[in-house]
mmCIF file of the N, C-alpha and C atoms, coordinates in Angstrom:
data_MODEL
# 
_entry.id   MODEL 
# 
loop_
_atom_site.group_PDB 
_atom_site.id 
_atom_site.type_symbol 
_atom_site.label_atom_id 
_atom_site.label_alt_id 
_atom_site.label_comp_id 
_atom_site.label_asym_id 
_atom_site.label_entity_id 
_atom_site.label_seq_id 
_atom_site.pdbx_PDB_ins_code 
_atom_site.Cartn_x 
_atom_site.Cartn_y 
_atom_site.Cartn_z 
_atom_site.occupancy 
_atom_site.B_iso_or_equiv 
_atom_site.pdbx_formal_charge 
_atom_site.auth_seq_id 
_atom_site.auth_comp_id 
_atom_site.auth_asym_id 
_atom_site.auth_atom_id 
_atom_site.pdbx_PDB_model_num 
ATOM 1   N N  . UNK A 1 1  ? 76.395 104.439 75.801  1.00 0.00 ? 1  UNK A N  1 
ATOM 2   C CA . UNK A 1 1  ? 76.711 105.542 76.699  1.00 0.00 ? 1  UNK A CA 1 
ATOM 3   C C  . UNK A 1 1  ? 76.345 105.193 78.141  1.00 0.00 ? 1  UNK A C  1 
ATOM 4   N N  . UNK A 1 2  ? 75.154 104.623 78.347  1.00 0.00 ? 2  UNK A N  1 
ATOM 5   C CA . UNK A 1 2  ? 74.720 104.281 79.708  1.00 0.00 ? 2  UNK A CA 1 
ATOM 6   C C  . UNK A 1 2  ? 75.642 103.244 80.336  1.00 0.00 ? 2  UNK A C  1 
ATOM 7   N N  . UNK A 1 3  ? 76.104 102.267 79.555  1.00 0.00 ? 3  UNK A N  1 
ATOM 8   C CA . UNK A 1 3  ? 77.007 101.247 80.091  1.00 0.00 ? 3  UNK A CA 1 
ATOM 9   C C  . UNK A 1 3  ? 78.323 101.879 80.544  1.00 0.00 ? 3  UNK A C  1 
ATOM 10  N N  . UNK A 1 4  ? 78.854 102.810 79.755  1.00 0.00 ? 4  UNK A N  1 
ATOM 11  C CA . UNK A 1 4  ? 80.087 103.478 80.138  1.00 0.00 ? 4  UNK A CA 1 
ATOM 12  C C  . UNK A 1 4  ? 79.887 104.257 81.421  1.00 0.00 ? 4  UNK A C  1 
ATOM 13  N N  . UNK A 1 5  ? 78.768 104.928 81.537  1.00 0.00 ? 5  UNK A N  1 
ATOM 14  C CA . UNK A 1 5  ? 78.483 105.699 82.741  1.00 0.00 ? 5  UNK A CA 1 
ATOM 15  C C  . UNK A 1 5  ? 78.416 104.782 83.955  1.00 0.00 ? 5  UNK A C  1 
ATOM 16  N N  . UNK A 1 6  ? 77.808 103.615 83.808  1.00 0.00 ? 6  UNK A N  1 
ATOM 17  C CA . UNK A 1 6  ? 77.739 102.642 84.901  1.00 0.00 ? 6  UNK A CA 1 
ATOM 18  C C  . UNK A 1 6  ? 79.121 102.192 85.329  1.00 0.00 ? 6  UNK A C  1 
ATOM 19  N N  . UNK A 1 7  ? 80.001 101.993 84.357  1.00 0.00 ? 7  UNK A N  1 
ATOM 20  C CA . UNK A 1 7  ? 81.372 101.587 84.650  1.00 0.00 ? 7  UNK A CA 1 
ATOM 21  C C  . UNK A 1 7  ? 82.094 102.671 85.445  1.00 0.00 ? 7  UNK A C  1 
ATOM 22  N N  . UNK A 1 8  ? 81.828 103.913 85.120  1.00 0.00 ? 8  UNK A N  1 
ATOM 23  C CA . UNK A 1 8  ? 82.441 105.024 85.856  1.00 0.00 ? 8  UNK A CA 1 
ATOM 24  C C  . UNK A 1 8  ? 82.014 105.011 87.315  1.00 0.00 ? 8  UNK A C  1 
ATOM 25  N N  . UNK A 1 9  ? 80.765 104.679 87.577  1.00 0.00 ? 9  UNK A N  1 
ATOM 26  C CA . UNK A 1 9  ? 80.274 104.596 88.960  1.00 0.00 ? 9  UNK A CA 1 
ATOM 27  C C  . UNK A 1 9  ? 80.957 103.452 89.699  1.00 0.00 ? 9  UNK A C  1 
ATOM 28  N N  . UNK A 1 10 ? 81.136 102.318 89.012  1.00 0.00 ? 10 UNK A N  1 
ATOM 29  C CA . UNK A 1 10 ? 81.808 101.176 89.628  1.00 0.00 ? 10 UNK A CA 1 
ATOM 30  C C  . UNK A 1 10 ? 83.246 101.533 90.009  1.00 0.00 ? 10 UNK A C  1 
ATOM 31  N N  . UNK A 1 11 ? 83.929 102.236 89.120  1.00 0.00 ? 11 UNK A N  1 
ATOM 32  C CA . UNK A 1 11 ? 85.300 102.661 89.401  1.00 0.00 ? 11 UNK A CA 1 
ATOM 33  C C  . UNK A 1 11 ? 85.325 103.593 90.611  1.00 0.00 ? 11 UNK A C  1 
ATOM 34  N N  . UNK A 1 12 ? 84.362 104.499 90.670  1.00 0.00 ? 12 UNK A N  1 
ATOM 35  C CA . UNK A 1 12 ? 84.306 105.449 91.785  1.00 0.00 ? 12 UNK A CA 1 
ATOM 36  C C  . UNK A 1 12 ? 84.054 104.742 93.119  1.00 0.00 ? 12 UNK A C  1 
ATOM 37  N N  . UNK A 1 13 ? 83.082 103.848 93.163  1.00 0.00 ? 13 UNK A N  1 
ATOM 38  C CA . UNK A 1 13 ? 82.727 103.209 94.432  1.00 0.00 ? 13 UNK A CA 1 
ATOM 39  C C  . UNK A 1 13 ? 83.832 102.270 94.916  1.00 0.00 ? 13 UNK A C  1 
ATOM 40  N N  . UNK A 1 14 ? 84.465 101.537 93.996  1.00 0.00 ? 14 UNK A N  1 
ATOM 41  C CA . UNK A 1 14 ? 85.558 100.678 94.465  1.00 0.00 ? 14 UNK A CA 1 
ATOM 42  C C  . UNK A 1 14 ? 86.750 101.523 94.903  1.00 0.00 ? 14 UNK A C  1 
ATOM 43  N N  . UNK A 1 15 ? 86.959 102.660 94.261  1.00 0.00 ? 15 UNK A N  1 
ATOM 44  C CA . UNK A 1 15 ? 88.022 103.567 94.682  1.00 0.00 ? 15 UNK A CA 1 
ATOM 45  C C  . UNK A 1 15 ? 87.784 104.123 96.073  1.00 0.00 ? 15 UNK A C  1 
ATOM 46  N N  . UNK A 1 16 ? 86.531 104.442 96.366  1.00 0.00 ? 16 UNK A N  1 
ATOM 47  C CA . UNK A 1 16 ? 86.187 104.944 97.698  1.00 0.00 ? 16 UNK A CA 1 
ATOM 48  C C  . UNK A 1 16 ? 86.492 103.904 98.772  1.00 0.00 ? 16 UNK A C  1 
ATOM 49  N N  . UNK A 1 17 ? 86.073 102.676 98.527  1.00 0.00 ? 17 UNK A N  1 
ATOM 50  C CA . UNK A 1 17 ? 86.286 101.626 99.522  1.00 0.00 ? 17 UNK A CA 1 
ATOM 51  C C  . UNK A 1 17 ? 87.776 101.306 99.668  1.00 0.00 ? 17 UNK A C  1 
ATOM 52  N N  . UNK A 1 18 ? 88.479 101.209 98.557  1.00 0.00 ? 18 UNK A N  1 
ATOM 53  C CA . UNK A 1 18 ? 89.915 100.933 98.625  1.00 0.00 ? 18 UNK A CA 1 
ATOM 54  C C  . UNK A 1 18 ? 90.657 102.055 99.352  1.00 0.00 ? 18 UNK A C  1 
ATOM 55  N N  . UNK A 1 19 ? 90.244 103.301 99.141  1.00 0.00 ? 19 UNK A N  1 
ATOM 56  C CA . UNK A 1 19 ? 90.884 104.433 99.817  1.00 0.00 ? 19 UNK A CA 1 
ATOM 57  C C  . UNK A 1 19 ? 90.672 104.360 101.326 1.00 0.00 ? 19 UNK A C  1 
ATOM 58  N N  . UNK A 1 20 ? 89.475 103.992 101.745 1.00 0.00 ? 20 UNK A N  1 
ATOM 59  C CA . UNK A 1 20 ? 89.199 103.883 103.186 1.00 0.00 ? 20 UNK A CA 1 
ATOM 60  C C  . UNK A 1 20 ? 90.019 102.761 103.810 1.00 0.00 ? 20 UNK A C  1 
ATOM 61  N N  . UNK A 1 21 ? 90.195 101.663 103.085 1.00 0.00 ? 21 UNK A N  1 
ATOM 62  C CA . UNK A 1 21 ? 91.029 100.574 103.591 1.00 0.00 ? 21 UNK A CA 1 
ATOM 63  C C  . UNK A 1 21 ? 92.492 101.024 103.684 1.00 0.00 ? 21 UNK A C  1 
ATOM 64  N N  . UNK A 1 22 ? 92.945 101.718 102.662 1.00 0.00 ? 22 UNK A N  1 
ATOM 65  C CA . UNK A 1 22 ? 94.339 102.183 102.644 1.00 0.00 ? 22 UNK A CA 1 
ATOM 66  C C  . UNK A 1 22 ? 94.604 103.173 103.774 1.00 0.00 ? 22 UNK A C  1 
ATOM 67  N N  . UNK A 1 23 ? 93.667 104.090 104.031 1.00 0.00 ? 23 UNK A N  1 
ATOM 68  C CA . UNK A 1 23 ? 93.830 105.064 105.129 1.00 0.00 ? 23 UNK A CA 1 
ATOM 69  C C  . UNK A 1 23 ? 94.078 104.372 106.449 1.00 0.00 ? 23 UNK A C  1 
ATOM 70  N N  . UNK A 1 24 ? 93.468 103.200 106.593 1.00 0.00 ? 24 UNK A N  1 
ATOM 71  C CA . UNK A 1 24 ? 93.563 102.464 107.855 1.00 0.00 ? 24 UNK A CA 1 
ATOM 72  C C  . UNK A 1 24 ? 94.613 101.352 107.799 1.00 0.00 ? 24 UNK A C  1 
ATOM 73  N N  . UNK A 1 25 ? 95.337 101.283 106.672 1.00 0.00 ? 25 UNK A N  1 
ATOM 74  C CA . UNK A 1 25 ? 96.363 100.261 106.470 1.00 0.00 ? 25 UNK A CA 1 
ATOM 75  C C  . UNK A 1 25 ? 95.798 98.851  106.661 1.00 0.00 ? 25 UNK A C  1 
ATOM 76  N N  . UNK A 1 26 ? 94.638 98.592  106.050 1.00 0.00 ? 26 UNK A N  1 
ATOM 77  C CA . UNK A 1 26 ? 93.958 97.305  106.186 1.00 0.00 ? 26 UNK A CA 1 
ATOM 78  C C  . UNK A 1 26 ? 94.015 96.520  104.879 1.00 0.00 ? 26 UNK A C  1 
ATOM 79  N N  . UNK A 1 27 ? 94.259 95.235  105.000 1.00 0.00 ? 27 UNK A N  1 
ATOM 80  C CA . UNK A 1 27 ? 94.247 94.330  103.847 1.00 0.00 ? 27 UNK A CA 1 
ATOM 81  C C  . UNK A 1 27 ? 92.850 93.725  103.705 1.00 0.00 ? 27 UNK A C  1 
ATOM 82  N N  . UNK A 1 28 ? 92.651 92.977  102.642 1.00 0.00 ? 28 UNK A N  1 
ATOM 83  C CA . UNK A 1 28 ? 91.373 92.281  102.473 1.00 0.00 ? 28 UNK A CA 1 
ATOM 84  C C  . UNK A 1 28 ? 91.197 91.215  103.560 1.00 0.00 ? 28 UNK A C  1 
ATOM 85  N N  . UNK A 1 29 ? 92.298 90.614  104.009 1.00 0.00 ? 29 UNK A N  1 
ATOM 86  C CA . UNK A 1 29 ? 92.224 89.646  105.113 1.00 0.00 ? 29 UNK A CA 1 
ATOM 87  C C  . UNK A 1 29 ? 91.771 90.348  106.394 1.00 0.00 ? 29 UNK A C  1 
ATOM 88  N N  . UNK A 1 30 ? 92.288 91.551  106.633 1.00 0.00 ? 30 UNK A N  1 
ATOM 89  C CA . UNK A 1 30 ? 91.864 92.333  107.797 1.00 0.00 ? 30 UNK A CA 1 
ATOM 90  C C  . UNK A 1 30 ? 90.374 92.667  107.694 1.00 0.00 ? 30 UNK A C  1 
ATOM 91  N N  . UNK A 1 31 ? 89.954 93.064  106.501 1.00 0.00 ? 31 UNK A N  1 
ATOM 92  C CA . UNK A 1 31 ? 88.539 93.397  106.300 1.00 0.00 ? 31 UNK A CA 1 
ATOM 93  C C  . UNK A 1 31 ? 87.662 92.169  106.545 1.00 0.00 ? 31 UNK A C  1 
ATOM 94  N N  . UNK A 1 32 ? 88.089 91.000  106.076 1.00 0.00 ? 32 UNK A N  1 
ATOM 95  C CA . UNK A 1 32 ? 87.331 89.764  106.300 1.00 0.00 ? 32 UNK A CA 1 
ATOM 96  C C  . UNK A 1 32 ? 87.161 89.508  107.799 1.00 0.00 ? 32 UNK A C  1 
ATOM 97  N N  . UNK A 1 33 ? 88.221 89.729  108.560 1.00 0.00 ? 33 UNK A N  1 
ATOM 98  C CA . UNK A 1 33 ? 88.149 89.537  110.016 1.00 0.00 ? 33 UNK A CA 1 
ATOM 99  C C  . UNK A 1 33 ? 87.188 90.543  110.654 1.00 0.00 ? 33 UNK A C  1 
ATOM 100 N N  . UNK A 1 34 ? 87.266 91.782  110.214 1.00 0.00 ? 34 UNK A N  1 
ATOM 101 C CA . UNK A 1 34 ? 86.388 92.814  110.777 1.00 0.00 ? 34 UNK A CA 1 
ATOM 102 C C  . UNK A 1 34 ? 84.929 92.566  110.400 1.00 0.00 ? 34 UNK A C  1 
ATOM 103 N N  . UNK A 1 35 ? 84.695 92.104  109.179 1.00 0.00 ? 35 UNK A N  1 
ATOM 104 C CA . UNK A 1 35 ? 83.327 91.766  108.772 1.00 0.00 ? 35 UNK A CA 1 
ATOM 105 C C  . UNK A 1 35 ? 82.794 90.607  109.618 1.00 0.00 ? 35 UNK A C  1 
ATOM 106 N N  . UNK A 1 36 ? 83.653 89.651  109.909 1.00 0.00 ? 36 UNK A N  1 
ATOM 107 C CA . UNK A 1 36 ? 83.240 88.496  110.723 1.00 0.00 ? 36 UNK A CA 1 
ATOM 108 C C  . UNK A 1 36 ? 82.764 88.935  112.101 1.00 0.00 ? 36 UNK A C  1 
ATOM 109 N N  . UNK A 1 37 ? 83.344 90.005  112.638 1.00 0.00 ? 37 UNK A N  1 
ATOM 110 C CA . UNK A 1 37 ? 82.937 90.469  113.971 1.00 0.00 ? 37 UNK A CA 1 
ATOM 111 C C  . UNK A 1 37 ? 81.520 91.036  113.974 1.00 0.00 ? 37 UNK A C  1 
ATOM 112 N N  . UNK A 1 38 ? 81.011 91.402  112.781 1.00 0.00 ? 38 UNK A N  1 
ATOM 113 C CA . UNK A 1 38 ? 79.615 91.868  112.712 1.00 0.00 ? 38 UNK A CA 1 
ATOM 114 C C  . UNK A 1 38 ? 78.716 90.818  112.061 1.00 0.00 ? 38 UNK A C  1 
ATOM 115 N N  . UNK A 1 39 ? 79.242 89.578  111.970 1.00 0.00 ? 39 UNK A N  1 
ATOM 116 C CA . UNK A 1 39 ? 78.428 88.462  111.493 1.00 0.00 ? 39 UNK A CA 1 
ATOM 117 C C  . UNK A 1 39 ? 78.410 88.249  109.992 1.00 0.00 ? 39 UNK A C  1 
ATOM 118 N N  . UNK A 1 40 ? 79.340 88.878  109.261 1.00 0.00 ? 40 UNK A N  1 
ATOM 119 C CA . UNK A 1 40 ? 79.387 88.735  107.808 1.00 0.00 ? 40 UNK A CA 1 
ATOM 120 C C  . UNK A 1 40 ? 80.564 87.834  107.457 1.00 0.00 ? 40 UNK A C  1 
ATOM 121 N N  . UNK A 1 41 ? 80.275 86.709  106.831 1.00 0.00 ? 41 UNK A N  1 
ATOM 122 C CA . UNK A 1 41 ? 81.315 85.747  106.465 1.00 0.00 ? 41 UNK A CA 1 
ATOM 123 C C  . UNK A 1 41 ? 81.715 85.960  105.012 1.00 0.00 ? 41 UNK A C  1 
ATOM 124 N N  . UNK A 1 42 ? 82.913 86.486  104.804 1.00 0.00 ? 42 UNK A N  1 
ATOM 125 C CA . UNK A 1 42 ? 83.485 86.704  103.476 1.00 0.00 ? 42 UNK A CA 1 
ATOM 126 C C  . UNK A 1 42 ? 84.952 86.315  103.527 1.00 0.00 ? 42 UNK A C  1 
ATOM 127 N N  . UNK A 1 43 ? 85.422 85.609  102.523 1.00 0.00 ? 43 UNK A N  1 
ATOM 128 C CA . UNK A 1 43 ? 86.848 85.289  102.452 1.00 0.00 ? 43 UNK A CA 1 
ATOM 129 C C  . UNK A 1 43 ? 87.593 86.478  101.849 1.00 0.00 ? 43 UNK A C  1 
ATOM 130 N N  . UNK A 1 44 ? 88.882 86.603  102.145 1.00 0.00 ? 44 UNK A N  1 
ATOM 131 C CA . UNK A 1 44 ? 89.661 87.677  101.527 1.00 0.00 ? 44 UNK A CA 1 
ATOM 132 C C  . UNK A 1 44 ? 89.593 87.624  99.994  1.00 0.00 ? 44 UNK A C  1 
ATOM 133 N N  . UNK A 1 45 ? 89.607 86.428  99.445  1.00 0.00 ? 45 UNK A N  1 
ATOM 134 C CA . UNK A 1 45 ? 89.521 86.263  97.981  1.00 0.00 ? 45 UNK A CA 1 
ATOM 135 C C  . UNK A 1 45 ? 88.193 86.778  97.449  1.00 0.00 ? 45 UNK A C  1 
ATOM 136 N N  . UNK A 1 46 ? 87.102 86.451  98.122  1.00 0.00 ? 46 UNK A N  1 
ATOM 137 C CA . UNK A 1 46 ? 85.778 86.908  97.697  1.00 0.00 ? 46 UNK A CA 1 
ATOM 138 C C  . UNK A 1 46 ? 85.693 88.439  97.789  1.00 0.00 ? 46 UNK A C  1 
ATOM 139 N N  . UNK A 1 47 ? 86.251 88.996  98.849  1.00 0.00 ? 47 UNK A N  1 
ATOM 140 C CA . UNK A 1 47 ? 86.275 90.457  99.005  1.00 0.00 ? 47 UNK A CA 1 
ATOM 141 C C  . UNK A 1 47 ? 87.072 91.087  97.865  1.00 0.00 ? 47 UNK A C  1 
ATOM 142 N N  . UNK A 1 48 ? 88.221 90.516  97.558  1.00 0.00 ? 48 UNK A N  1 
ATOM 143 C CA . UNK A 1 48 ? 89.042 91.013  96.460  1.00 0.00 ? 48 UNK A CA 1 
ATOM 144 C C  . UNK A 1 48 ? 88.278 90.993  95.141  1.00 0.00 ? 48 UNK A C  1 
ATOM 145 N N  . UNK A 1 49 ? 87.579 89.900  94.893  1.00 0.00 ? 49 UNK A N  1 
ATOM 146 C CA . UNK A 1 49 ? 86.791 89.791  93.658  1.00 0.00 ? 49 UNK A CA 1 
ATOM 147 C C  . UNK A 1 49 ? 85.685 90.831  93.605  1.00 0.00 ? 49 UNK A C  1 
ATOM 148 N N  . UNK A 1 50 ? 84.961 90.996  94.708  1.00 0.00 ? 50 UNK A N  1 
ATOM 149 C CA . UNK A 1 50 ? 83.858 91.970  94.748  1.00 0.00 ? 50 UNK A CA 1 
ATOM 150 C C  . UNK A 1 50 ? 84.369 93.391  94.522  1.00 0.00 ? 50 UNK A C  1 
ATOM 151 N N  . UNK A 1 51 ? 85.415 93.744  95.238  1.00 0.00 ? 51 UNK A N  1 
ATOM 152 C CA . UNK A 1 51 ? 85.947 95.104  95.117  1.00 0.00 ? 51 UNK A CA 1 
ATOM 153 C C  . UNK A 1 51 ? 86.563 95.302  93.735  1.00 0.00 ? 51 UNK A C  1 
ATOM 154 N N  . UNK A 1 52 ? 87.223 94.290  93.225  1.00 0.00 ? 52 UNK A N  1 
ATOM 155 C CA . UNK A 1 52 ? 87.809 94.374  91.896  1.00 0.00 ? 52 UNK A CA 1 
ATOM 156 C C  . UNK A 1 52 ? 86.777 94.641  90.810  1.00 0.00 ? 52 UNK A C  1 
ATOM 157 N N  . UNK A 1 53 ? 85.625 94.014  90.938  1.00 0.00 ? 53 UNK A N  1 
ATOM 158 C CA . UNK A 1 53 ? 84.532 94.240  89.976  1.00 0.00 ? 53 UNK A CA 1 
ATOM 159 C C  . UNK A 1 53 ? 83.920 95.615  90.153  1.00 0.00 ? 53 UNK A C  1 
ATOM 160 N N  . UNK A 1 54 ? 83.816 96.041  91.407  1.00 0.00 ? 54 UNK A N  1 
ATOM 161 C CA . UNK A 1 54 ? 83.199 97.337  91.696  1.00 0.00 ? 54 UNK A CA 1 
ATOM 162 C C  . UNK A 1 54 ? 81.695 97.312  91.624  1.00 0.00 ? 54 UNK A C  1 
ATOM 163 N N  . UNK A 1 55 ? 81.116 96.130  91.452  1.00 0.00 ? 55 UNK A N  1 
ATOM 164 C CA . UNK A 1 55 ? 79.658 96.045  91.302  1.00 0.00 ? 55 UNK A CA 1 
ATOM 165 C C  . UNK A 1 55 ? 78.989 95.378  92.504  1.00 0.00 ? 55 UNK A C  1 
ATOM 166 N N  . UNK A 1 56 ? 79.545 95.611  93.689  1.00 0.00 ? 56 UNK A N  1 
ATOM 167 C CA . UNK A 1 56 ? 78.971 95.056  94.901  1.00 0.00 ? 56 UNK A CA 1 
ATOM 168 C C  . UNK A 1 56 ? 77.756 95.876  95.336  1.00 0.00 ? 56 UNK A C  1 
ATOM 169 N N  . UNK A 1 57 ? 76.988 95.309  96.247  1.00 0.00 ? 57 UNK A N  1 
ATOM 170 C CA . UNK A 1 57 ? 75.762 95.977  96.699  1.00 0.00 ? 57 UNK A CA 1 
ATOM 171 C C  . UNK A 1 57 ? 76.069 97.120  97.654  1.00 0.00 ? 57 UNK A C  1 
ATOM 172 N N  . UNK A 1 58 ? 75.102 97.999  97.782  1.00 0.00 ? 58 UNK A N  1 
ATOM 173 C CA . UNK A 1 58 ? 75.212 99.083  98.759  1.00 0.00 ? 58 UNK A CA 1 
ATOM 174 C C  . UNK A 1 58 ? 75.292 98.502  100.167 1.00 0.00 ? 58 UNK A C  1 
ATOM 175 N N  . UNK A 1 59 ? 74.614 97.410  100.392 1.00 0.00 ? 59 UNK A N  1 
ATOM 176 C CA . UNK A 1 59 ? 74.646 96.760  101.709 1.00 0.00 ? 59 UNK A CA 1 
ATOM 177 C C  . UNK A 1 59 ? 76.074 96.317  102.035 1.00 0.00 ? 59 UNK A C  1 
ATOM 178 N N  . UNK A 1 60 ? 76.744 95.677  101.089 1.00 0.00 ? 60 UNK A N  1 
ATOM 179 C CA . UNK A 1 60 ? 78.130 95.245  101.298 1.00 0.00 ? 60 UNK A CA 1 
ATOM 180 C C  . UNK A 1 60 ? 79.027 96.456  101.561 1.00 0.00 ? 60 UNK A C  1 
ATOM 181 N N  . UNK A 1 61 ? 78.827 97.515  100.801 1.00 0.00 ? 61 UNK A N  1 
ATOM 182 C CA . UNK A 1 61 ? 79.612 98.740  100.964 1.00 0.00 ? 61 UNK A CA 1 
ATOM 183 C C  . UNK A 1 61 ? 79.478 99.288  102.384 1.00 0.00 ? 61 UNK A C  1 
ATOM 184 N N  . UNK A 1 62 ? 78.247 99.393  102.862 1.00 0.00 ? 62 UNK A N  1 
ATOM 185 C CA . UNK A 1 62 ? 78.000 99.916  104.216 1.00 0.00 ? 62 UNK A CA 1 
ATOM 186 C C  . UNK A 1 62 ? 78.541 98.955  105.275 1.00 0.00 ? 62 UNK A C  1 
ATOM 187 N N  . UNK A 1 63 ? 78.382 97.658  105.062 1.00 0.00 ? 63 UNK A N  1 
ATOM 188 C CA . UNK A 1 63 ? 78.928 96.685  106.009 1.00 0.00 ? 63 UNK A CA 1 
ATOM 189 C C  . UNK A 1 63 ? 80.440 96.853  106.136 1.00 0.00 ? 63 UNK A C  1 
ATOM 190 N N  . UNK A 1 64 ? 81.107 97.027  105.013 1.00 0.00 ? 64 UNK A N  1 
ATOM 191 C CA . UNK A 1 64 ? 82.560 97.221  105.026 1.00 0.00 ? 64 UNK A CA 1 
ATOM 192 C C  . UNK A 1 64 ? 82.926 98.493  105.785 1.00 0.00 ? 64 UNK A C  1 
ATOM 193 N N  . UNK A 1 65 ? 82.261 99.591  105.434 1.00 0.00 ? 65 UNK A N  1 
ATOM 194 C CA . UNK A 1 65 ? 82.565 100.865 106.090 1.00 0.00 ? 65 UNK A CA 1 
ATOM 195 C C  . UNK A 1 65 ? 82.313 100.793 107.592 1.00 0.00 ? 65 UNK A C  1 
ATOM 196 N N  . UNK A 1 66 ? 81.191 100.209 107.959 1.00 0.00 ? 66 UNK A N  1 
ATOM 197 C CA . UNK A 1 66 ? 80.857 100.082 109.386 1.00 0.00 ? 66 UNK A CA 1 
ATOM 198 C C  . UNK A 1 66 ? 81.902 99.229  110.107 1.00 0.00 ? 66 UNK A C  1 
ATOM 199 N N  . UNK A 1 67 ? 82.290 98.119  109.495 1.00 0.00 ? 67 UNK A N  1 
ATOM 200 C CA . UNK A 1 67 ? 83.211 97.200  110.161 1.00 0.00 ? 67 UNK A CA 1 
ATOM 201 C C  . UNK A 1 67 ? 84.603 97.794  110.363 1.00 0.00 ? 67 UNK A C  1 
ATOM 202 N N  . UNK A 1 68 ? 85.004 98.734  109.503 1.00 0.00 ? 68 UNK A N  1 
ATOM 203 C CA . UNK A 1 68 ? 86.334 99.347  109.655 1.00 0.00 ? 68 UNK A CA 1 
ATOM 204 C C  . UNK A 1 68 ? 86.281 100.657 110.430 1.00 0.00 ? 68 UNK A C  1 
ATOM 205 N N  . UNK A 1 69 ? 85.095 101.031 110.881 1.00 0.00 ? 69 UNK A N  1 
ATOM 206 C CA . UNK A 1 69 ? 84.964 102.233 111.702 1.00 0.00 ? 69 UNK A CA 1 
ATOM 207 C C  . UNK A 1 69 ? 84.881 103.525 110.918 1.00 0.00 ? 69 UNK A C  1 
ATOM 208 N N  . UNK A 1 70 ? 84.516 103.434 109.657 1.00 0.00 ? 70 UNK A N  1 
ATOM 209 C CA . UNK A 1 70 ? 84.402 104.635 108.820 1.00 0.00 ? 70 UNK A CA 1 
ATOM 210 C C  . UNK A 1 70 ? 83.022 105.258 109.006 1.00 0.00 ? 70 UNK A C  1 
ATOM 211 N N  . UNK A 1 71 ? 83.006 106.482 109.462 1.00 0.00 ? 71 UNK A N  1 
ATOM 212 C CA . UNK A 1 71 ? 81.743 107.172 109.698 1.00 0.00 ? 71 UNK A CA 1 
ATOM 213 C C  . UNK A 1 71 ? 81.439 108.223 108.636 1.00 0.00 ? 71 UNK A C  1 
ATOM 214 N N  . UNK A 1 72 ? 82.445 108.633 107.875 1.00 0.00 ? 72 UNK A N  1 
ATOM 215 C CA . UNK A 1 72 ? 82.284 109.668 106.877 1.00 0.00 ? 72 UNK A CA 1 
ATOM 216 C C  . UNK A 1 72 ? 83.015 109.279 105.588 1.00 0.00 ? 72 UNK A C  1 
ATOM 217 N N  . UNK A 1 73 ? 82.359 109.498 104.458 1.00 0.00 ? 73 UNK A N  1 
ATOM 218 C CA . UNK A 1 73 ? 82.986 109.259 103.161 1.00 0.00 ? 73 UNK A CA 1 
ATOM 219 C C  . UNK A 1 73 ? 82.887 110.544 102.363 1.00 0.00 ? 73 UNK A C  1 
ATOM 220 N N  . UNK A 1 74 ? 84.011 110.983 101.831 1.00 0.00 ? 74 UNK A N  1 
ATOM 221 C CA . UNK A 1 74 ? 84.041 112.192 101.011 1.00 0.00 ? 74 UNK A CA 1 
ATOM 222 C C  . UNK A 1 74 ? 83.996 111.798 99.536  1.00 0.00 ? 74 UNK A C  1 
ATOM 223 N N  . UNK A 1 75 ? 82.991 112.302 98.845  1.00 0.00 ? 75 UNK A N  1 
ATOM 224 C CA . UNK A 1 75 ? 82.793 111.906 97.446  1.00 0.00 ? 75 UNK A CA 1 
ATOM 225 C C  . UNK A 1 75 ? 83.600 112.735 96.458  1.00 0.00 ? 75 UNK A C  1 
ATOM 226 N N  . UNK A 1 76 ? 83.982 113.932 96.849  1.00 0.00 ? 76 UNK A N  1 
ATOM 227 C CA . UNK A 1 76 ? 84.719 114.798 95.934  1.00 0.00 ? 76 UNK A CA 1 
ATOM 228 C C  . UNK A 1 76 ? 86.172 114.913 96.304  1.00 0.00 ? 76 UNK A C  1 
ATOM 229 N N  . UNK A 1 77 ? 86.851 115.796 95.616  1.00 0.00 ? 77 UNK A N  1 
ATOM 230 C CA . UNK A 1 77 ? 88.269 116.044 95.882  1.00 0.00 ? 77 UNK A CA 1 
ATOM 231 C C  . UNK A 1 77 ? 88.495 117.003 97.026  1.00 0.00 ? 77 UNK A C  1 
ATOM 232 N N  . UNK A 1 78 ? 87.443 117.595 97.559  1.00 0.00 ? 78 UNK A N  1 
ATOM 233 C CA . UNK A 1 78 ? 87.551 118.603 98.619  1.00 0.00 ? 78 UNK A CA 1 
ATOM 234 C C  . UNK A 1 78 ? 87.847 117.989 99.944  1.00 0.00 ? 78 UNK A C  1 
# 
């Protein structure tokens, strides 16, 4: 049961990040470039793998959001 619950969280967090990228019409290559401007070196392929797994760190999540200019994340459907 706990493993399934963890998987649900991974799906939610990767969905949040993918939605923020989509809102801004950004690709993983665009995200890699934006991360580079704040000193984070990630290839588009590595970003794709991390987001695909959904098990990236909170630090990576915040770095991504900061680099794309996202100041607010809505967790619910509201």
